[in-house]
N, C-alpha and C positions, 0 to 999 in steps of 0.2 A: 214618499208614500207608500209605494211597493216595497221599499226597504223597511219601511217599519212595520207593516203588514206582515212580511215574511219573518222578520225577528219576534214580533209577536207570536206568531204561529210557534215557531220555534221554541220558544220561553213557555207556552202552553203546552206541548208535546213533550219536553223535557221535563216540568213540574209534573204532571200527569202520570208521566213513567215514574219518576223517582218516588211519588207518593204511593202509586200503587206497590213499587218493588216494597218500600216500608211497611206499607199496611199486610202484606201479605209474608212477611220475614218469616214469620214462626209458623206459617201453614204447613209448611213441607216439615218440621220437625213435628208438629201434633200430628200430621198423618203418620211419619214412621214409628211415632212411638204408640199411637192408638191400633195400628194396623199390625204391630209386631206379634211375631207367635210368643214371644215372652221377653220380658225386661228383668235382667239380674243385677243386683247390685252386690258389690263384693268388697271385702278387705282382703288383702292379700300381703305376704311376703314381699318385701322388695325384688323388682326385678330389673330396675336400673339404679346406678349412683353409688352401689356398694362393691369394694373390692372383697371378693371371697378367696381365702387360700386354703389349699388342702392340707393334709398331715405332712406331705412333703415338702411344704412350702412353695408349691406351684401356683400360680392365680387362676382360678377357675372362673369361667365364664358365668354371667348371671343367668338364672332361670328367666325364659321368656314366658311372657304374658298371655301370648295364644301360640297354639300347637296345633299345626294341620287344621287351621280355620275354625279352631275351638279354644276356649279358655281352658287354661293350664291349670285344671283343677289341684293338681299336687302342691301349688303355692297359696290357692286361698283358704284363708283362713276363718272367714264367716261369710256366709252369702244369703239373700235373700230374693225371691222371685216377687215382684211387685204387679201388682195391678189396680184396675179401677180408679179411685181416689188417689192412692198413692202414684200412680202414673200421671194423673192430672196434676198432681202437686209438684212432681219432677218438673213436667213440660213447663208450666208456670215459673218455675224457676230458673229454668235453662232459656227460657225465652225472654225473661225480663231484658229491657234494652240496657246497654252500658249507660251508667251515667259518669259523667265526667268530674261532678260535683259530688260525688260520694268519697268517702276518706280514701286516700292513696293506698295502693297495693303495693307491698314492700314484696320484692322479687329476690329471692337467694339464687344461688346458682346449685345448690345440691340435686334436686330433682331425684327424688327416691319414692318414686310413687307406690301408694300403698292401698289406693281405692279406685276401685272401678264401676264403669255401668257398663254392661253389656247390653246389646238390643240383637235379639234374635230374630231373623225374618227369612224363612224356607232356607237355603244355604249360605244365605248372608249373613256375617257377623258382623256389625259395627260396634266400637266403644271409644268410651272416653277414659283415660287413664290418668288420675288426680295425685298429686303433691300436696298435701295440705302444709307441710313444712316450709315449702319456698314460694307455694302459690303458684307452681307452673302444672300443666297439663297438656296433654297430648290426644289426639283423637284420631278416627279411622278417617280416611280420605273423604268419605261418603257423607262425613259430618264437618268437612271444612266450611259450611256456611256458618256454623256455629258462632256468634258473637264471642268477644272477649268478655272476660269474669271482672267484675268490680269488686270491691269488698263487700258490699251487700249480696252478692251472690256467692262468694266463697261462704261467707257465714251459713248463708241459707242452704247451701248443698250440704255443709257439714252437718247443720242442724238436721238437716233431712235423713242423713245416713243414719246418726244418731238415734232418731226416731223411729227408725225402721228395725231397730235392734243391733246395729253395728257399733261394736266398741273398740276393736282392736286400733290401737294408735290414734283413737279419736278422743277418749274421755280421761288419760293420763297427761293431760298438757302437753301431748304432741300435737301439732298443727298450728301452722301459723295464725290465721284469723280464727 
């Protein structure tokens, strides 16, 4: 009987903890974006995945997305600072749970990111760097809890970028989903 009670207590504690963690998964993201000094969405020249050759035939390094802790504005083609309802929409998209039953996401190996979301908070810069062509993305370490993207999330992020006026490599049939 004591073993049954001990096992029951453990199951209850584990279930409560799991539920609590799932219920609060997006709270950190909402706080991060709502408390940010600013949120910037961008379309930029490729910073990875493209081999660049100079006039002498030498391979050149790809430009960096971030220089000295700030976005590399030299590669940014389009940008928009978002606030209010636009930030709320972005939170809703990014916080949406991954659904196994949504259409499968086809991944390619290109990873030539051309779109980013930057979150400025004091001296800290957080980012998500996105490739709509191969459906791959990278993020700053502080956004590591951000869940994977299913096909719905990919479509919604792309539609969000377009709705905010970004068109570079989004409206000319470039971009997977």
